[in-house]
DSSP file (Angstrom, degrees, kcal/mol; ACC not computed):
  #  RESIDUE AA STRUCTURE BP1 BP2  ACC     N-H-->O    O-->H-N    N-H-->O    O-->H-N    TCO  KAPPA ALPHA  PHI   PSI    X-CA   Y-CA   Z-CA
    1    1 A M              0   0    0      0, 0.0     2,-0.1     0, 0.0     5,-0.0   0.000 360.0 360.0 360.0 123.2    0.0   -0.1    0.1
    2    2 A S    >>  -     0   0    0      1,-0.1     4,-1.0     4,-0.0     3,-0.8  -0.381 360.0-113.1 -84.6 165.2    1.4    3.3   -0.9
    3    3 A R  H >> S+     0   0    0      1,-0.3     3,-0.8     2,-0.2     4,-0.7   0.899 118.7  57.9 -63.8 -34.7    1.5    6.4    1.4
    4    4 A A  H 34 S+     0   0    0      1,-0.3     4,-0.3     2,-0.2     3,-0.3   0.817 104.9  51.6 -60.9 -33.1   -1.0    8.1   -0.8
    5    5 A D  H X4 S+     0   0    0     -3,-0.8     3,-1.0     1,-0.2     4,-0.5   0.718  91.8  75.9 -78.2 -21.3   -3.4    5.1   -0.3
    6    6 A L  H X< S+     0   0    0     -4,-1.0     3,-1.4    -3,-0.8    -1,-0.2   0.901  89.5  54.9 -61.8 -43.3   -3.2    5.3    3.5
    7    7 A S  T 3< S+     0   0    0     -4,-0.7    -1,-0.2    -3,-0.3    -2,-0.1   0.758 114.1  42.8 -67.3 -19.4   -5.5    8.5    3.8
    8    8 A S  T <  S+     0   0    0     -3,-1.0    -1,-0.3    -4,-0.3    -2,-0.2   0.388  88.0 124.4-104.5   6.2   -8.2    6.7    1.9
    9    9 A S    <   -     0   0    0     -3,-1.4     6,-0.1    -4,-0.5    -3,-0.1  -0.134  68.1-129.0 -64.5 154.8   -7.9    3.3    3.6
   10   10 A A  S    S+     0   0    0    138,-0.1     2,-0.6   137,-0.1    -1,-0.1   0.748  92.3  85.6 -75.7 -18.1  -10.9    1.6    5.3
   11   11 A C     >  -     0   0    0      1,-0.1     4,-2.0    -5,-0.1     5,-0.2  -0.678  69.1-155.5 -84.9 120.3   -8.6    1.2    8.4
   12   12 A T  H  > S+     0   0    0     -2,-0.6     4,-2.3     1,-0.2     5,-0.2   0.779  93.8  61.4 -70.2 -19.7   -8.5    4.3   10.7
   13   13 A V  H  > S+     0   0    0      2,-0.2     4,-2.3     1,-0.2    -1,-0.2   0.971 106.5  46.2 -66.1 -45.5   -5.1    3.5   12.0
   14   14 A A  H  > S+     0   0    0      2,-0.2     4,-2.0     1,-0.2    -2,-0.2   0.873 111.7  51.0 -52.2 -44.1   -3.8    3.8    8.4
   15   15 A R  H  X S+     0   0    0     -4,-2.0     4,-2.2     1,-0.2    -1,-0.2   0.924 111.5  49.4 -70.1 -40.4   -5.7    7.1    8.0
   16   16 A A  H  X S+     0   0    0     -4,-2.3     4,-2.8     2,-0.2    -2,-0.2   0.865 108.5  50.9 -64.8 -38.0   -4.1    8.3   11.3
   17   17 A V  H  X S+     0   0    0     -4,-2.3     4,-1.9     1,-0.2    -1,-0.2   0.884 108.6  53.3 -66.2 -40.5   -0.7    7.4   10.3
   18   18 A A  H  < S+     0   0    0     -4,-2.0    -2,-0.2    -5,-0.2    -1,-0.2   0.893 115.0  41.3 -63.0 -37.9   -1.2    9.3    7.0
   19   19 A A  H  < S-     0   0    0     -4,-2.2    -2,-0.2     1,-0.1    -3,-0.2   0.941 140.6  -3.7 -79.7 -43.4   -2.2   12.4    8.9
   20   20 A V  H  < S+     0   0    0     -4,-2.8    -3,-0.2    -5,-0.1    -2,-0.2   0.132  97.4 103.9-134.4  21.6    0.2   12.5   11.8
   21   21 A G     <  +     0   0    0     -4,-1.9     2,-0.2    -5,-0.2    -3,-0.1   0.561  50.9 102.0 -95.1  -2.3    2.4    9.4   11.7
   22   22 A D  S  > S-     0   0    0     -5,-0.2     4,-2.2    -4,-0.1     5,-0.2  -0.529  78.9-115.6 -84.8 154.9    5.7   10.8   10.3
   23   23 A E  H  > S+     0   0    0      1,-0.2     4,-2.0     2,-0.2     5,-0.2   0.834 112.1  49.7 -55.2 -40.5    8.6   11.5   12.7
   24   24 A W  H  > S+     0   0    0      2,-0.2     4,-2.5     1,-0.2    -1,-0.2   0.938 109.1  51.4 -66.3 -44.4    8.7   15.3   12.2
   25   25 A T  H  > S+     0   0    0      1,-0.2     4,-2.6    -3,-0.2    -1,-0.2   0.932 110.3  50.3 -57.5 -45.3    4.9   15.7   12.7
   26   26 A L  H  X S+     0   0    0     -4,-2.2     4,-2.3     1,-0.2    -1,-0.2   0.816 109.4  50.2 -68.8 -28.6    5.2   13.8   16.0
   27   27 A L  H  X S+     0   0    0     -4,-2.0     4,-2.4    -5,-0.2    -1,-0.2   0.881 110.4  50.6 -66.1 -40.1    8.2   16.0   17.2
   28   28 A I  H  X S+     0   0    0     -4,-2.5     4,-2.6     2,-0.2    -2,-0.2   0.963 112.6  46.4 -61.9 -48.6    6.1   19.1   16.3
   29   29 A L  H  X S+     0   0    0     -4,-2.6     4,-2.8     1,-0.2     5,-0.2   0.947 109.2  54.9 -57.3 -46.7    3.2   17.6   18.4
   30   30 A R  H  X S+     0   0    0     -4,-2.3     4,-1.0     1,-0.2    -1,-0.2   0.919 108.7  48.0 -56.8 -39.9    5.6   16.8   21.2
   31   31 A E  H >X>S+     0   0    0     -4,-2.4     5,-2.2     2,-0.2     4,-0.6   0.894 108.9  54.9 -64.8 -39.9    6.8   20.4   21.3
   32   32 A M  H ><5S+     0   0    0     -4,-2.6     3,-1.1     1,-0.3    -1,-0.2   0.918 106.9  48.8 -57.3 -45.2    3.2   21.7   21.3
   33   33 A F  H 3<5S+     0   0    0     -4,-2.8    -1,-0.3     1,-0.3    -2,-0.2   0.734 108.6  54.6 -70.0 -21.5    2.5   19.6   24.2
   34   34 A L  H <<5S-     0   0    0     -4,-1.0    -1,-0.3    -3,-0.5    -2,-0.2   0.490 129.9 -94.5 -81.3 -10.2    5.7   21.0   26.0
   35   35 A G  T <<5S+     0   0    0     -3,-1.1    -3,-0.2    -4,-0.6    -2,-0.1   0.389  76.5 142.5 114.5  -7.0    4.4   24.4   25.4
   36   36 A S      < +     0   0    0     -5,-2.2    -1,-0.3     1,-0.1     3,-0.1  -0.413   8.5 157.4 -66.7 142.7    6.0   25.6   22.1
   37   37 A R        +     0   0    0      1,-0.1    43,-2.8    -2,-0.1     2,-0.4   0.419  44.0  80.4-142.0  -7.8    3.9   27.6   19.8
   38   38 A R  B >> S-A   79   0A   0     41,-0.2     4,-2.0     1,-0.1     3,-0.6  -0.821  74.7-121.7-116.5 148.7    6.1   29.6   17.5
   39   39 A F  H 3> S+     0   0    0     39,-0.6     4,-2.5    -2,-0.4     5,-0.1   0.822 110.2  51.6 -51.4 -43.4    7.9   28.6   14.4
   40   40 A D  H 3> S+     0   0    0      1,-0.2     4,-2.3     2,-0.2    -1,-0.3   0.856 109.2  51.8 -68.3 -33.4   11.4   29.5   15.6
   41   41 A D  H <> S+     0   0    0     -3,-0.6     4,-2.6     2,-0.2    -2,-0.2   0.903 108.4  50.5 -69.3 -39.7   10.9   27.5   18.7
   42   42 A F  H  X S+     0   0    0     -4,-2.0     4,-2.0     2,-0.2     5,-0.4   0.921 112.1  49.6 -62.5 -47.2    9.8   24.5   16.7
   43   43 A L  H  X S+     0   0    0     -4,-2.5     4,-1.9     1,-0.2    -2,-0.2   0.907 112.3  45.5 -52.6 -44.4   12.9   24.9   14.6
   44   44 A R  H  < S+     0   0    0     -4,-2.3    -2,-0.2     1,-0.2    -1,-0.2   0.895 117.1  43.4 -68.5 -43.1   15.2   25.2   17.5
   45   45 A Q  H  < S+     0   0    0     -4,-2.6    -1,-0.2    -5,-0.2    -2,-0.2   0.750 122.6  35.3 -77.6 -24.1   13.7   22.2   19.4
   46   46 A T  H  < S-     0   0    0     -4,-2.0    -2,-0.2    -5,-0.2    -3,-0.2   0.771  86.9-140.8 -97.7 -35.9   13.4   19.8   16.5
   47   47 A G     <  +     0   0    0     -4,-1.9    -4,-0.1    -5,-0.4    -3,-0.1   0.571  53.8 139.9  76.2  12.8   16.4   20.6   14.4
   48   48 A M        -     0   0    0     -6,-0.4    -1,-0.3    -5,-0.2    -2,-0.1  -0.430  59.4 -92.7 -76.1 161.1   14.2   20.2   11.2
   49   49 A S     >  -     0   0    0      1,-0.1     4,-2.7    -2,-0.1     5,-0.2  -0.348  28.6-118.1 -70.0 154.8   14.6   22.5    8.2
   50   50 A S  H  > S+     0   0    0      1,-0.2     4,-2.6     2,-0.2     5,-0.2   0.908 114.5  53.3 -64.3 -40.7   12.5   25.5    7.9
   51   51 A H  H  > S+     0   0    0      2,-0.2     4,-1.9     1,-0.2    -1,-0.2   0.898 111.2  44.2 -62.0 -43.4   11.0   24.2    4.7
   52   52 A L  H  > S+     0   0    0      2,-0.2     4,-2.5     1,-0.2    -2,-0.2   0.935 113.0  53.1 -57.9 -52.8   10.0   20.9    6.2
   53   53 A L  H  X S+     0   0    0     -4,-2.7     4,-2.6     1,-0.2    -2,-0.2   0.872 108.0  49.5 -52.9 -44.0    8.7   22.6    9.3
   54   54 A S  H  X S+     0   0    0     -4,-2.6     4,-2.5     2,-0.2    -1,-0.2   0.933 111.5  50.0 -64.1 -44.9    6.4   24.9    7.2
   55   55 A Q  H  X S+     0   0    0     -4,-1.9     4,-2.8     1,-0.2    -2,-0.2   0.940 113.1  45.6 -58.2 -50.6    5.0   21.9    5.2
   56   56 A R  H  X S+     0   0    0     -4,-2.5     4,-2.4     1,-0.2    -1,-0.2   0.923 112.4  49.8 -62.2 -47.5    4.2   20.0    8.3
   57   57 A L  H  X S+     0   0    0     -4,-2.6     4,-2.2     2,-0.2    -1,-0.2   0.904 111.5  49.6 -54.2 -48.4    2.6   23.0   10.0
   58   58 A K  H  X S+     0   0    0     -4,-2.5     4,-2.6     1,-0.2    -2,-0.2   0.943 110.6  51.2 -53.8 -50.4    0.5   23.7    6.8
   59   59 A K  H  X S+     0   0    0     -4,-2.8     4,-2.5     1,-0.2    -2,-0.2   0.920 111.7  46.2 -55.3 -47.8   -0.6   20.0    6.8
   60   60 A L  H  X>S+     0   0    0     -4,-2.4     5,-2.3     1,-0.2     6,-1.4   0.871 112.4  49.9 -71.7 -32.3   -1.6   20.2   10.5
   61   61 A V  H  <5S+     0   0    0     -4,-2.2     3,-0.3     3,-0.2    -1,-0.2   0.890 113.0  48.1 -66.5 -44.1   -3.5   23.5   10.0
   62   62 A A  H  <5S+     0   0    0     -4,-2.6    -2,-0.2     1,-0.2    -1,-0.2   0.875 110.2  50.6 -68.6 -36.9   -5.3   21.9    7.0
   63   63 A L  H  <5S-     0   0    0     -4,-2.5    -1,-0.2    -5,-0.2    -2,-0.2   0.722 113.8-119.4 -65.7 -22.8   -6.2   18.8    8.9
   64   64 A G  T  <5S+     0   0    0     -4,-0.9    22,-0.4    -3,-0.3    21,-0.3   0.645  83.1 118.0  82.3  22.0   -7.6   20.9   11.8
   65   65 A V  S   <S+     0   0    0     -5,-2.3    18,-2.2    -6,-0.2    21,-0.5   0.810  81.4  21.7 -81.5 -29.1   -5.1   19.6   14.3
   66   66 A V  E    S-B   82   0A   0     -6,-1.4     2,-0.3    16,-0.3    -2,-0.3  -0.951  70.0-145.6-132.8 152.4   -3.6   23.1   14.8
   67   67 A R  E     -B   81   0A   0     14,-2.9    14,-2.7    -2,-0.3     2,-0.5  -0.873  15.0-135.3-113.5 149.3   -4.9   26.6   14.3
   68   68 A R  E     +B   80   0A   0     -2,-0.3     2,-0.4    12,-0.2    12,-0.2  -0.919  26.2 179.9-108.5 127.3   -2.7   29.5   13.2
   69   69 A S  E     -B   79   0A   0     10,-2.9    10,-3.1    -2,-0.5     2,-0.2  -0.980  29.5-114.7-131.4 143.6   -3.2   32.7   15.0
   70   70 A V  E     +B   78   0A   0     -2,-0.4     8,-0.3     8,-0.2     3,-0.1  -0.515  32.0 168.8 -68.9 128.5   -1.5   36.2   14.7
   71   71 A Y  E    S+     0   0A   0      6,-2.5     2,-0.3     1,-0.3     7,-0.2   0.358  70.4  31.4-121.9   0.9    0.6   37.2   17.7
   72   72 A S  E   > -B   77   0A   0      5,-1.3     5,-2.8     1,-0.1    -1,-0.3  -0.896  51.9-168.9-155.2 133.1    2.3   40.2   16.2
   73   73 A D  T   5S+     0   0    0     -2,-0.3     3,-0.2     1,-0.3    -1,-0.1   0.861  78.1  64.7 -82.0 -42.8    1.2   42.6   13.4
   74   74 A R  T   5S+     0   0    0      1,-0.5    -1,-0.3     2,-0.1     2,-0.1  -0.949 120.8  15.7-129.4 105.1    4.6   44.3   12.8
   75   75 A P  T   5S-     0   0    0      0, 0.0    -1,-0.5     0, 0.0     2,-0.4   0.713 109.2-117.6 -67.4 154.4    6.3   42.1   11.7
   76   76 A L  T   5 +     0   0    0     -3,-0.2     2,-0.3    -2,-0.1    -3,-0.2  -0.473  46.6 169.1 -58.1 116.2    3.6   39.8   10.9
   77   77 A R  E   < - B   0  72A   0     -5,-2.8    -6,-2.5    -2,-0.4    -5,-1.3  -0.971  16.3-161.7-135.3 152.2    4.1   36.7   13.1
   78   78 A H  E     - B   0  70A   0     -2,-0.3   -39,-0.6    -8,-0.3     2,-0.3  -0.909   3.8-154.2-129.4 152.9    1.8   33.7   13.8
   79   79 A E  E     -AB  38  69A   0    -10,-3.1   -10,-2.9    -2,-0.4     2,-0.5  -0.882  18.7-125.9-122.4 161.5    1.8   31.0   16.6
   80   80 A Y  E     - B   0  68A   0    -43,-2.8     2,-0.4    -2,-0.3   -12,-0.2  -0.917  25.0-173.2-114.4 128.3    0.3   27.5   16.3
   81   81 A I  E     - B   0  67A   0    -14,-2.7   -14,-2.9    -2,-0.5     5,-0.1  -0.980  27.2-111.1-129.1 134.3   -2.2   26.3   18.8
   82   82 A L  E     - B   0  66A   0     -2,-0.4   -16,-0.3   -16,-0.2     2,-0.1  -0.340  28.3-147.5 -63.3 142.4   -3.7   22.8   19.2
   83   83 A T     >  -     0   0    0    -18,-2.2     4,-2.5   -19,-0.1     5,-0.2  -0.370  38.5 -89.1 -93.8 179.2   -7.3   22.5   18.4
   84   84 A E  H  > S+     0   0    0      2,-0.2     4,-1.6     1,-0.2   -19,-0.1   0.949 133.6  53.5 -52.8 -55.1   -9.7   19.9   20.2
   85   85 A M  H >4 S+     0   0    0    -21,-0.3     3,-0.8     1,-0.2     4,-0.3   0.950 110.3  45.6 -51.0 -55.4   -8.6   17.5   17.5
   86   86 A G  H >4 S+     0   0    0    -21,-0.5     3,-2.0   -22,-0.4     4,-0.3   0.864 107.7  54.5 -60.9 -39.1   -5.0   18.1   18.3
   87   87 A K  H >< S+     0   0    0     -4,-2.5     3,-1.2     1,-0.3    -1,-0.3   0.752  97.4  67.4 -68.6 -21.6   -5.3   17.8   22.1
   88   88 A D  T << S+     0   0    0     -4,-1.6    -1,-0.3    -3,-0.8     4,-0.2   0.654  87.0  69.1 -66.4 -16.4   -6.8   14.5   21.4
   89   89 A L  T X> S+     0   0    0     -3,-2.0     4,-1.6    -4,-0.3     3,-1.3   0.613  73.8  93.7 -76.1 -16.3   -3.4   13.4   20.2
   90   90 A W  H <> S+     0   0    0     -3,-1.2     4,-2.9    -4,-0.3     3,-0.4   0.879  77.5  55.4 -44.8 -54.7   -2.0   13.6   23.8
   91   91 A P  H 3> S+     0   0    0      0, 0.0     4,-2.5     0, 0.0    -1,-0.3   0.839 108.3  51.4 -56.2 -32.7   -2.5   10.0   24.8
   92   92 A I  H <> S+     0   0    0     -3,-1.3     4,-1.8    -4,-0.2    -2,-0.2   0.919 110.7  46.2 -72.4 -38.4   -0.4    8.9   21.7
   93   93 A I  H  X S+     0   0    0     -4,-1.6     4,-2.4    -3,-0.4    -1,-0.2   0.907 116.0  47.6 -61.8 -46.5    2.5   11.3   22.6
   94   94 A V  H  X S+     0   0    0     -4,-2.9     4,-2.8    -5,-0.2     5,-0.2   0.944 110.9  50.2 -59.9 -49.4    2.3   10.0   26.2
   95   95 A A  H  X S+     0   0    0     -4,-2.5     4,-2.4    -5,-0.3    -1,-0.2   0.858 112.1  46.8 -62.4 -37.0    2.2    6.4   25.2
   96   96 A M  H  X S+     0   0    0     -4,-1.8     4,-2.5     2,-0.2    -1,-0.2   0.873 113.3  51.3 -71.0 -35.9    5.2    6.8   22.9
   97   97 A K  H  X S+     0   0    0     -4,-2.4     4,-2.7     2,-0.2    -2,-0.2   0.962 110.9  46.4 -56.8 -52.1    7.0    8.7   25.7
   98   98 A Q  H  X S+     0   0    0     -4,-2.8     4,-2.3     2,-0.2     5,-0.2   0.924 113.8  48.5 -65.8 -47.7    6.3    5.9   28.2
   99   99 A W  H  X S+     0   0    0     -4,-2.4     4,-3.3    -5,-0.2     5,-0.4   0.953 112.2  49.3 -57.0 -47.1    7.4    3.2   25.6
  100  100 A G  H  X>S+     0   0    0     -4,-2.5     4,-3.3     1,-0.2     5,-0.6   0.961 110.5  50.1 -58.8 -48.7   10.6    5.1   24.9
  101  101 A D  H  <5S+     0   0    0     -4,-2.7     4,-0.4     1,-0.2    -1,-0.2   0.881 116.3  43.7 -55.8 -38.6   11.4    5.4   28.7
  102  102 A R  H  <5S+     0   0    0     -4,-2.3    -2,-0.2    -5,-0.2    -1,-0.2   0.930 131.4  16.1 -77.9 -46.4   10.8    1.7   29.1
  103  103 A W  H  <5S+     0   0    0     -4,-3.3    -3,-0.2    -5,-0.2    -2,-0.2   0.625 131.6  34.1-104.4 -12.9   12.8    0.4   26.0
  104  104 A L  T  <5S+     0   0    0     -4,-3.3     2,-0.2    -5,-0.4    -3,-0.2   0.317  82.3 127.2-128.7   9.4   15.0    3.1   24.6
  105  105 A L      < -     0   0    0     -5,-0.6     2,-0.4    -4,-0.4    -4,-0.1  -0.471  34.8-172.1 -75.8 134.8   16.2    5.0   27.9
  106  106 A D  S    S-     0   0    0     -2,-0.2     2,-0.4     2,-0.2    -1,-0.1  -0.647  71.1 -32.5-117.0  70.8   19.8    5.6   28.7
  107  107 A G  S    S+     0   0    0     -2,-0.4    -2,-0.1     2,-0.0     0, 0.0  -0.950 113.5   7.4 124.9-144.5   19.5    7.1   32.3
  108  108 A V  S    S-     0   0    0     -2,-0.4    -2,-0.2     1,-0.1     0, 0.0  -0.543  81.3-100.0 -81.4 138.6   16.8    9.2   33.8
  109  109 A P        -     0   0    0      0, 0.0    -1,-0.1     0, 0.0     3,-0.1  -0.333  29.8-142.6 -58.3 132.0   13.6    9.9   31.9
  110  110 A P  S    S+     0   0    0      0, 0.0     2,-0.4     0, 0.0    -2,-0.0   0.806  83.0  41.1 -72.3 -22.5   14.0   13.5   30.4
  111  111 A V        -     0   0    0    -14,-0.1     2,-0.4     2,-0.0     0, 0.0  -0.992  65.8-163.7-134.6 131.9   10.3   14.4   31.0
  112  112 A Q        -     0   0    0     -2,-0.4     2,-0.6    -3,-0.1    11,-0.1  -0.877  16.8-137.5-108.8 139.2    8.0   13.6   33.9
  113  113 A I  E     -C  122   0B   0      9,-0.6     9,-3.9    -2,-0.4     2,-0.5  -0.868  20.8-165.3-100.8 128.7    4.2   13.9   33.7
  114  114 A V  E     -C  121   0B   0     -2,-0.6     2,-0.7     7,-0.3     7,-0.2  -0.925  19.8-128.7-116.5 131.0    2.8   15.6   36.8
  115  115 A H  E >>> -C  120   0B   0      5,-3.0     4,-2.3    -2,-0.5     3,-0.8  -0.693  17.3-144.9 -77.7 113.7   -0.9   15.4   37.5
  116  116 A K  T 345S+     0   0    0     -2,-0.7    -1,-0.2     1,-0.3    -2,-0.0   0.815  90.8  51.7 -53.3 -40.3   -2.0   19.0   38.1
  117  117 A S  T 345S+     0   0    0      1,-0.2    -1,-0.3     3,-0.1    -2,-0.0   0.845 126.9  21.9 -77.2 -25.5   -4.7   18.3   40.9
  118  118 A C  T <45S-     0   0    0     -3,-0.8    -1,-0.2     2,-0.2    -2,-0.2   0.488  93.5-134.9-114.0  -0.3   -2.5   16.2   43.1
  119  119 A E  T  <5 +     0   0    0     -4,-2.3     2,-0.3     1,-0.2    -3,-0.2   0.752  57.7 138.5  53.3  25.4    1.0   17.4   42.0
  120  120 A C  E   < -C  115   0B   0     -5,-0.6    -5,-3.0     1,-0.0     2,-0.4  -0.766  62.5-109.8 -97.2 148.9    2.3   13.8   41.8
  121  121 A V  E     -C  114   0B   0     -2,-0.3     2,-0.3    -7,-0.2    -7,-0.3  -0.599  49.6-170.7 -67.3 131.6    4.5   12.4   39.1
  122  122 A T  E     -C  113   0B   0     -9,-3.9    -9,-0.6    -2,-0.4    -1,-0.0  -0.860  33.2-148.0-130.2 161.3    2.3   10.0   37.2
  123  123 A H        -     0   0    0     -2,-0.3    -2,-0.0   -11,-0.1    -9,-0.0  -0.803  31.4-139.1-128.3  96.1    2.4    7.4   34.6
  124  124 A P        -     0   0    0      0, 0.0     2,-0.4     0, 0.0   -26,-0.0  -0.055  23.3-170.1 -52.4 142.3   -0.9    7.5   32.7
  125  125 A Q        -     0   0    0     11,-0.0     2,-0.4     9,-0.0    11,-0.1  -0.948  24.6-104.2-132.7 156.6   -2.5    4.2   31.7
  126  126 A M        -     0   0    0      9,-0.4     9,-3.3    -2,-0.4     2,-0.3  -0.628  38.3-174.4 -79.4 133.6   -5.3    3.0   29.6
  127  127 A T  B     -D  134   0C   0     -2,-0.4     2,-0.2     7,-0.3     6,-0.1  -0.894  34.8 -95.9-124.2 158.6   -8.5    1.9   31.2
  128  128 A C     >  -     0   0    0      5,-2.6     4,-1.2    -2,-0.3     7,-0.0  -0.513  27.6-144.0 -70.1 134.1  -11.7    0.3   30.1
  129  129 A S  T  4 S+     0   0    0     -2,-0.2    -1,-0.1     1,-0.1     0, 0.0   0.695  97.8  45.3 -78.1 -14.3  -14.3    3.2   29.6
  130  130 A E  T  4 S+     0   0    0      3,-0.1    -1,-0.1     1,-0.0    -2,-0.0   0.919 131.0  13.1 -94.5 -50.8  -17.1    0.8   30.9
  131  131 A C  T  4 S-     0   0    0      2,-0.1    -2,-0.1     3,-0.0    -1,-0.0   0.597  90.2-129.3-104.3 -13.3  -15.6   -0.8   34.1
  132  132 A G     <  +     0   0    0     -4,-1.2    -3,-0.1     1,-0.2     3,-0.1   0.493  54.7 146.3  70.9   8.8  -12.6    1.4   34.6
  133  133 A E        -     0   0    0     -6,-0.1    -5,-2.6     1,-0.1    -1,-0.2  -0.384  58.0-101.5 -66.5 149.4  -10.1   -1.5   34.9
  134  134 A P  B     -D  127   0C   0      0, 0.0     2,-0.4     0, 0.0    -7,-0.3  -0.493  43.2-153.3 -71.0 144.0   -6.6   -0.9   33.7
  135  135 A M        +     0   0    0     -9,-3.3    -9,-0.4    -2,-0.1     2,-0.2  -0.967  19.9 176.6-130.1 141.9   -6.0   -2.5   30.2
  136  136 A Q    >   -     0   0    0     -2,-0.4     3,-1.6   -11,-0.1     4,-0.2  -0.687  54.4 -87.9-124.0 175.4   -3.0   -3.9   28.2
  137  137 A A  G >  S+     0   0    0      1,-0.3     3,-1.4    -2,-0.2    -2,-0.0   0.810 126.4  58.6 -61.4 -37.0   -3.0   -5.6   24.9
  138  138 A R  G 3  S+     0   0    0      1,-0.2    -1,-0.3     3,-0.0    -3,-0.0   0.586 100.0  61.2 -74.9  -5.6   -3.6   -9.0   26.4
  139  139 A D  G <  S+     0   0    0     -3,-1.6     2,-0.3     2,-0.0    -1,-0.2   0.428 104.6  47.3 -94.0  -2.0   -6.8   -7.7   28.0
  140  140 A A    <   -     0   0    0     -3,-1.4     2,-0.3    -4,-0.2    -5,-0.0  -0.873  59.2-159.3-138.9 166.1   -8.6   -6.8   24.8
  141  141 A R        -     0   0    0     -2,-0.3     2,-0.3     2,-0.0    18,-0.2  -0.994  26.6-111.3-144.5 151.0   -9.4   -8.2   21.4
  142  142 A A  E     -E  158   0D   0     16,-1.1    16,-2.7    -2,-0.3     2,-0.6  -0.569  18.3-161.4 -85.1 138.3  -10.4   -6.6   18.1
  143  143 A R  E     -E  157   0D   0     -2,-0.3    14,-0.3    14,-0.2     2,-0.2  -0.930  16.8-155.1-112.0  99.6  -14.0   -7.0   16.7
  144  144 A L        -     0   0    0     12,-3.3     2,-0.0    -2,-0.6    -2,-0.0  -0.579  16.6-116.4 -79.6 136.7  -13.8   -6.1   13.0
  145  145 A T     >  -     0   0    0     -2,-0.2     4,-2.4     1,-0.1     5,-0.2  -0.289  30.8-110.9 -58.0 155.4  -16.9   -4.8   11.1
  146  146 A R  H  > S+     0   0    0      1,-0.2     4,-2.1     2,-0.2     5,-0.1   0.871 119.6  52.2 -61.2 -35.3  -18.1   -7.1    8.3
  147  147 A G  H  > S+     0   0    0      2,-0.2     4,-1.6     1,-0.2    -1,-0.2   0.953 112.3  43.1 -62.6 -48.9  -16.9   -4.4    5.8
  148  148 A F  H  > S+     0   0    0      1,-0.2     4,-1.8     2,-0.2    -2,-0.2   0.861 112.9  52.7 -66.0 -37.8  -13.5   -4.1    7.3
  149  149 A S  H  X>S+     0   0    0     -4,-2.4     5,-2.1     2,-0.2     4,-1.0   0.859 108.7  51.0 -64.6 -40.1  -13.2   -7.9    7.6
  150  150 A A  H  <5S+     0   0    0     -4,-2.1    -1,-0.2     1,-0.2    -2,-0.2   0.866 107.9  51.5 -72.3 -30.3  -14.1   -8.3    3.9
  151  151 A V  H  <5S+     0   0    0     -4,-1.6    -1,-0.2     1,-0.2    -2,-0.2   0.862 113.4  44.8 -68.0 -33.3  -11.5   -5.8    2.9
  152  152 A R  H  <5S-     0   0    0     -4,-1.8    -1,-0.2    -5,-0.1    -2,-0.2   0.588 109.9-125.2 -88.8  -7.1   -8.8   -7.7    4.9
  153  153 A G  T  <5S+     0   0    0     -4,-1.0    -3,-0.2     1,-0.2     2,-0.2   0.855  73.3  88.8  75.8  30.7  -10.1  -11.1    3.6
  154  154 A G  S   <S-     0   0    0     -5,-2.1    -1,-0.2     1,-0.1     2,-0.2  -0.566  79.1 -56.8-141.7-157.3  -10.7  -12.6    7.1
  155  155 A T        -     0   0    0     -2,-0.2   -11,-0.1     2,-0.1    -1,-0.1  -0.463  41.5-119.9 -95.3 166.7  -12.9  -13.2   10.0
  156  156 A A  S    S+     0   0    0     -2,-0.2   -12,-3.3   -13,-0.1     2,-0.5   0.730  94.8  58.4 -77.3 -23.7  -14.7  -10.4   12.1
  157  157 A D  E     +E  143   0D   0    -14,-0.3     2,-0.4    -8,-0.0   -14,-0.2  -0.940  62.9 172.8-115.8 126.3  -13.2  -11.3   15.4
  158  158 A R  E      E  142   0D   0    -16,-2.7   -16,-1.1    -2,-0.5    -2,-0.0  -0.984 360.0 360.0-131.5 141.7   -9.4  -11.4   16.1
  159  159 A A              0   0    0     -2,-0.4   -19,-0.1   -18,-0.2   -16,-0.1   0.409 360.0 360.0 -64.7 360.0   -7.4  -11.9   19.3
């Protein structure tokens, strides 16, 4: 499957990868969750080229993940702010951080997540929306729709 085909795939994971799944976009999102909003800050913190950064920000704006807002008229300058759609990417960035801390870390984790209401360092976890129990991969199974199962050429329930 080509990258162009991902955005029209029946699979929403493939569509999400097409939208925000490249390394530079994920680093921009990381920076936004760390508080960066301005083009020069993204350049400095990611090390990417200005052309590439400009392309990725335009794509994020077009997708509705980020909105562009004027913060200076003279000279004209913009900042980039996460929309609700963008804020919904937080669990993905946190999951990648936690995976990296567990499997790729050389020393002390560079970022800690602090729960604002209790001020404790926390390690967010996935829970079942119905019963509230913590969940990992072994605690779930996928139920494919008939349409998606047909596209995949398989059965509708998979472990």
